VMD Tcl script that draws the C-alpha trace (Angstrom):
set ca {
  {10.24 -5.30 -16.61}
  {10.99 -8.99 -15.99}
  {8.58 -11.79 -16.84}
  {8.06 -12.61 -13.18}
  {7.34 -8.92 -12.55}
  {4.52 -9.06 -15.12}
  {3.12 -12.21 -13.51}
  {3.04 -10.50 -10.10}
  {1.16 -7.54 -11.58}
  {-1.41 -9.89 -13.11}
  {-1.83 -11.53 -9.71}
  {-2.55 -8.14 -8.17}
  {-5.21 -7.48 -10.83}
  {-6.82 -10.85 -10.09}
  {-6.74 -10.14 -6.36}
  {-8.39 -6.71 -6.57}
  {-10.79 -7.27 -9.48}
  {-11.67 -10.99 -9.45}
  {-11.03 -12.43 -5.98}
  {-12.45 -9.31 -4.30}
  {-15.85 -10.04 -5.85}
  {-15.94 -6.91 -8.03}
  {-16.41 -8.84 -11.29}
  {-19.01 -11.16 -9.74}
  {-21.05 -8.32 -8.26}
  {-21.06 -6.24 -11.48}
  {-22.38 -9.25 -13.43}
  {-24.91 -10.02 -10.69}
  {-26.29 -6.48 -10.62}
  {-26.68 -6.35 -14.40}
  {-28.41 -9.75 -14.46}
  {-30.81 -8.67 -11.69}
  {-32.02 -5.78 -13.87}
  {-33.71 -8.28 -16.20}
  {-36.46 -8.51 -13.57}
  {-38.90 -5.58 -14.03}
  {-39.31 -4.93 -10.30}
  {-35.56 -4.30 -9.99}
  {-35.67 -1.59 -12.65}
  {-37.88 0.71 -10.57}
  {-36.52 0.04 -7.08}
  {-34.65 3.28 -6.28}
  {-33.64 2.05 -2.83}
  {-31.97 -1.01 -4.42}
  {-30.20 1.18 -6.97}
  {-28.76 3.47 -4.28}
  {-27.60 0.45 -2.31}
  {-25.82 -0.88 -5.41}
  {-24.09 2.47 -5.94}
  {-22.82 2.49 -2.34}
  {-21.52 -1.09 -2.66}
  {-19.78 -0.27 -5.94}
  {-18.03 2.71 -4.34}
  {-16.68 0.42 -1.60}
  {-15.53 -2.19 -4.13}
  {-13.81 0.39 -6.35}
  {-11.88 2.17 -3.55}
  {-8.83 -0.18 -3.77}
  {-8.85 0.00 -7.59}
  {-8.45 3.75 -8.00}
  {-5.24 4.19 -6.04}
  {-2.01 5.57 -7.45}
  {-0.17 2.30 -6.84}
  {-2.71 0.10 -8.68}
  {-3.07 2.58 -11.54}
  {0.72 2.41 -11.97}
  {0.58 -1.38 -11.72}
  {-1.79 -1.68 -14.69}
  {-0.16 0.86 -17.03}
  {2.73 -1.31 -18.33}
  {0.38 -4.29 -18.84}
  {-1.58 -2.42 -21.53}
  {1.01 -0.96 -23.95}
  {-1.35 -0.84 -26.94}
  {-3.98 1.94 -27.09}
  {-6.77 -0.32 -28.37}
  {-7.05 -2.07 -24.98}
  {-7.23 0.38 -22.10}
  {-6.83 -0.54 -18.41}
  {-10.06 -0.18 -16.45}
  {-8.45 2.61 -14.40}
  {-8.22 4.88 -17.47}
  {-11.68 6.25 -16.67}
  {-12.34 7.00 -13.01}
  {-15.51 5.02 -12.37}
  {-15.12 5.50 -8.63}
  {-15.64 9.22 -9.20}
  {-18.57 8.56 -11.54}
  {-20.37 6.41 -8.96}
  {-19.71 9.04 -6.27}
  {-21.19 11.73 -8.53}
  {-24.27 9.57 -9.13}
  {-24.63 8.98 -5.39}
  {-24.92 12.70 -4.59}
  {-26.94 13.65 -7.66}
  {-30.34 14.92 -6.46}
  {-31.66 16.10 -9.83}
  {-32.40 12.65 -11.31}
  {-35.75 10.92 -11.02}
  {-35.93 7.15 -10.38}
  {-35.93 6.24 -14.08}
  {-32.96 8.50 -14.90}
  {-31.03 7.21 -11.86}
  {-31.53 3.61 -13.05}
  {-30.44 4.48 -16.60}
  {-27.22 6.11 -15.34}
  {-26.49 3.18 -13.02}
  {-27.05 0.53 -15.70}
  {-24.85 2.47 -18.16}
  {-21.98 2.71 -15.66}
  {-22.18 -0.99 -14.77}
  {-22.34 -2.02 -18.43}
  {-19.32 0.12 -19.34}
  {-17.36 -1.16 -16.34}
  {-18.25 -4.78 -17.15}
  {-16.92 -4.32 -20.70}
  {-13.63 -2.98 -19.34}
  {-13.26 -5.73 -16.73}
  {-14.00 -8.39 -19.36}
  {-11.51 -6.96 -21.88}
  {-8.82 -6.50 -19.22}
  {-9.33 -10.03 -17.87}
  {-9.20 -11.57 -21.37}
  {-6.07 -9.59 -22.27}
  {-4.24 -10.55 -19.08}
  {-5.23 -14.22 -19.32}
  {-3.81 -14.31 -22.85}
  {-0.66 -12.56 -21.68}
  {-0.24 -15.06 -18.84}
  {-0.58 -17.97 -21.29}
  {2.05 -16.42 -23.56}
  {4.49 -16.02 -20.66}
  {3.88 -19.36 -18.94}
  {6.42 -21.34 -21.05}
  {9.18 -19.02 -19.83}
  {8.50 -19.61 -16.12}
  {9.32 -22.97 -14.59}
  {6.91 -24.67 -12.17}
  {9.69 -24.66 -9.62}
  {9.93 -20.86 -9.73}
  {6.17 -20.44 -9.32}
  {6.07 -22.95 -6.47}
  {8.85 -21.16 -4.60}
  {6.80 -17.97 -4.66}
  {3.56 -19.62 -3.59}
  {4.59 -21.79 -0.65}
  {4.93 -19.88 2.63}
  {6.09 -16.72 0.91}
  {4.83 -13.29 -0.01}
  {5.86 -10.70 -2.55}
  {6.09 -7.15 -1.22}
  {6.91 -3.89 -2.95}
  {9.34 -1.45 -1.37}
  {8.58 1.81 -3.14}
  {11.17 4.63 -3.10}
  {9.59 7.99 -3.93}
  {11.98 10.43 -2.20}
  {13.74 12.47 -4.92}
  {17.01 12.70 -3.01}
  {17.25 8.91 -2.75}
  {16.24 7.93 -6.28}
  {18.13 10.82 -7.85}
  {21.50 9.56 -6.63}
  {22.81 6.12 -7.59}
  {25.04 6.02 -4.50}
  {22.22 6.97 -2.10}
  {19.87 4.48 -3.69}
  {22.53 1.77 -3.51}
  {23.09 2.60 0.16}
  {19.33 2.38 0.78}
  {19.18 -1.08 -0.80}
  {22.13 -2.26 1.30}
  {20.40 -0.94 4.42}
  {17.22 -2.83 3.53}
  {19.13 -6.03 2.78}
  {20.99 -5.82 6.10}
  {17.97 -4.78 8.16}
  {15.64 -7.47 6.79}
  {18.29 -10.01 7.79}
  {18.42 -8.52 11.29}
  {14.62 -8.39 11.49}
  {14.44 -12.08 10.58}
  {16.69 -12.81 13.58}
  {14.32 -10.89 15.88}
  {11.21 -12.93 15.08}
  {12.51 -16.30 13.85}
  {15.16 -18.83 14.88}
  {15.22 -20.36 11.39}
  {18.09 -19.44 9.11}
  {16.92 -16.67 6.76}
  {16.92 -17.51 3.07}
  {18.38 -15.05 0.62}
  {15.85 -12.38 -0.29}
  {14.75 -12.85 -3.89}
  {14.74 -9.64 -5.92}
  {11.97 -10.13 -8.48}
  {11.82 -6.83 -10.31}
  {12.72 -3.15 -10.33}
  {10.04 -0.86 -11.69}
  {10.37 2.47 -13.46}
  {9.39 5.99 -12.29}
  {9.59 6.02 -8.56}
  {11.88 3.06 -7.87}
  {9.72 0.08 -6.91}
  {11.59 -2.98 -5.65}
  {9.65 -6.27 -5.66}
  {11.06 -8.91 -3.31}
  {9.93 -12.37 -2.27}
  {10.37 -13.10 1.43}
  {9.11 -15.51 4.07}
  {5.34 -15.14 4.60}
  {5.58 -14.62 8.38}
  {8.34 -12.03 8.00}
  {6.25 -10.12 5.44}
  {3.16 -10.17 7.68}
  {5.06 -8.87 10.72}
  {6.92 -6.28 8.64}
  {3.62 -4.86 7.39}
  {2.41 -4.69 11.00}
  {5.43 -2.54 11.88}
  {4.70 -0.22 8.98}
  {1.03 0.06 9.96}
  {2.13 1.08 13.48}
  {4.69 3.61 12.20}
  {2.34 5.07 9.60}
  {-0.41 5.55 12.19}
  {1.99 7.59 14.34}
  {3.25 9.58 11.33}
  {-0.37 10.28 10.36}
  {-0.96 11.78 13.81}
  {2.17 13.91 13.43}
  {1.16 15.28 10.01}
  {-2.49 15.93 10.89}
  {-1.55 17.85 14.01}
  {1.30 19.66 12.25}
  {-1.11 20.93 9.59}
  {-3.69 21.93 12.18}
  {-1.20 23.71 14.43}
  {0.26 25.65 11.51}
  {-3.18 27.25 11.20}
  {-3.40 27.88 14.94}
  {0.04 29.53 14.91}
  {-1.35 32.40 12.86}
  {-3.24 33.53 15.95}
  {-0.17 33.45 18.24}
  {0.84 36.99 17.19}
  {4.52 36.11 17.52}
  {4.20 34.68 21.06}
  {7.57 32.92 21.38}
  {6.46 30.76 24.29}
  {3.61 29.26 22.27}
  {5.85 28.84 19.22}
  {8.42 27.02 21.38}
  {5.73 24.75 22.86}
  {4.55 23.91 19.35}
  {8.06 22.91 18.30}
  {8.52 20.73 21.39}
  {5.16 19.08 20.80}
  {6.05 18.46 17.16}
  {9.36 16.90 18.17}
  {7.62 14.56 20.63}
  {5.14 13.49 17.95}
  {8.02 12.71 15.59}
  {9.84 10.76 18.32}
  {6.60 8.88 18.92}
  {6.89 7.32 15.45}
  {10.06 5.53 16.48}
  {8.62 4.67 19.91}
  {5.49 3.18 18.35}
  {7.47 1.04 15.91}
  {9.80 -0.08 18.69}
  {6.93 -1.10 20.98}
  {5.32 -3.12 18.20}
  {8.67 -4.76 17.42}
  {9.19 -5.71 21.08}
  {5.71 -7.25 21.21}
  {6.42 -9.28 18.08}
  {9.67 -10.60 19.56}
  {7.97 -11.46 22.88}
  {5.19 -13.39 21.10}
  {7.70 -15.33 19.01}
  {9.76 -16.19 22.11}
  {6.75 -18.00 23.57}
  {6.38 -20.31 20.57}
  {10.00 -20.59 19.36}
  {12.31 -22.08 22.01}
  {15.37 -21.59 19.78}
  {14.86 -17.86 19.26}
  {17.67 -15.79 20.81}
  {17.66 -12.30 22.36}
  {21.37 -11.59 21.93}
  {22.19 -7.94 21.13}
  {18.44 -7.42 20.89}
  {18.51 -3.67 21.68}
  {20.93 -2.99 18.81}
  {18.73 -5.04 16.49}
  {15.63 -3.18 17.65}
  {17.37 0.13 16.97}
  {18.48 -0.82 13.44}
  {15.05 -2.05 12.33}
  {13.16 0.82 13.96}
  {15.35 3.54 12.43}
  {15.13 2.12 8.90}
  {11.32 1.87 9.00}
  {10.97 5.38 10.42}
  {13.33 6.72 7.73}
  {11.39 4.98 4.96}
  {8.07 6.36 6.23}
  {9.15 9.95 6.89}
  {10.82 10.15 3.46}
  {7.38 9.56 1.93}
  {8.29 6.11 0.66}
  {5.85 3.19 0.72}
  {5.54 -0.56 1.16}
  {2.70 -2.81 0.01}
  {1.75 -6.44 -0.45}
  {1.72 -7.62 -4.06}
  {0.78 -11.29 -3.70}
  {0.83 -14.20 -1.31}
  {-0.06 -17.88 -1.15}
  {-3.82 -18.50 -1.08}
  {-4.11 -20.22 2.30}
  {-6.03 -19.45 5.49}
  {-3.42 -17.10 6.91}
  {-3.25 -15.05 3.72}
  {-6.49 -13.32 4.83}
  {-4.66 -12.01 7.90}
  {-1.81 -10.45 5.93}
  {-4.29 -8.84 3.51}
  {-6.07 -7.14 6.43}
  {-2.73 -5.77 7.66}
  {-1.89 -4.62 4.12}
  {-5.23 -2.77 3.91}
  {-4.32 -0.92 7.12}
  {-0.99 0.06 5.58}
  {-2.75 1.31 2.43}
  {-5.25 3.34 4.46}
  {-2.55 5.06 6.52}
  {-0.37 5.57 3.42}
  {-3.23 7.33 1.64}
  {-3.80 9.65 4.63}
  {-0.07 10.39 4.88}
  {0.05 11.22 1.16}
  {-2.90 13.61 1.50}
  {-1.43 15.34 4.55}
  {2.00 15.69 2.92}
  {0.36 17.47 -0.03}
  {-0.83 20.18 2.38}
  {2.73 20.94 3.47}
  {4.96 23.30 1.43}
  {7.88 21.47 -0.18}
  {10.38 23.43 1.91}
  {8.60 22.25 5.08}
  {8.93 18.62 3.99}
  {12.64 19.06 3.23}
  {13.16 20.74 6.60}
  {11.30 17.93 8.37}
  {13.45 15.23 6.73}
  {16.68 17.09 7.44}
  {15.73 17.72 11.07}
  {14.39 14.31 12.03}
  {16.15 11.91 9.66}
  {19.46 13.35 8.52}
  {20.29 14.74 11.97}
  {19.67 11.28 13.47}
  {22.18 9.78 11.00}
  {24.72 12.39 11.96}
  {24.55 11.38 15.61}
  {25.14 7.69 15.00}
}
mol new
graphics top color blue
foreach p $ca { graphics top sphere $p radius 0.5 }
foreach p [lrange $ca 0 end-1] q [lrange $ca 1 end] { graphics top cylinder $p $q radius 0.2 }
display resetview
């Protein structure tokens, strides 16, 4: 992992644990317990548990767990995700066997343990950042902070990451398509995309790109993922319904046609969002061109659909801390929510069904180009 890659991971920790208010609220709750009336207020305790569950949701995701792992190589300092405190708070929330005193004791213990982990993680990462700072120039840091965002393009599909040629082709497609996408929504000359890091495991590419491009790109993924979510949910539901068809070929055929339309709707949804983005930019950018726009639409739409249907992901890692950064974080949360639903729905499908789906709706499309 590169030094800049480590810095970006630390930024993500700060965003989700410090900036989010998690650290502040844990300390505040513990401090409030010094007042006797707050030790017996069961309603307050239950409210705290609910708020902690909401704060911990973004922490206990596969992507953030994987983000923290390489930052804590020594066993004596464990990342706060080692123990699933989200699950522990959920278990406390539904526990009906505890009286008020026992409920308080459990809550205070969980908060105290979590505070110790947050404190140790924060101290460790601050020390690590200090150690690395001499190796990163101010110019490099500034280039990442001003009007730019770092996004992760995560390749999870075994076929892609298992073949050097296919992975290389995928990277070339992304490089070409991001250039084309830049032309769709901006008249400014695109700067070279900065490759920051390549992670292990599933192949995770960190790139630094223009802030506005990153924001709009995440919007396209949110649109495509919402349509793919609908496809998967209905596919899983209809597979159950099909058991009652008793071999009725007409119903089976209708199901297949409906499934095909839902898959086509992914591309249509992305395309409509892309057209809206271009139209909005045309109103404010007099130099923006619409030459060969349909071909550009097609290239961007197909790549995003392919990335989504292959089970791959995209996410925001960091961005400049200005007013508009709040907007991109909201869009990124939408992407994370849809990605989580897609992941859960894909788990319900047999592996052979997923392979068949990719071959039918992705590989066949490539063959007709």
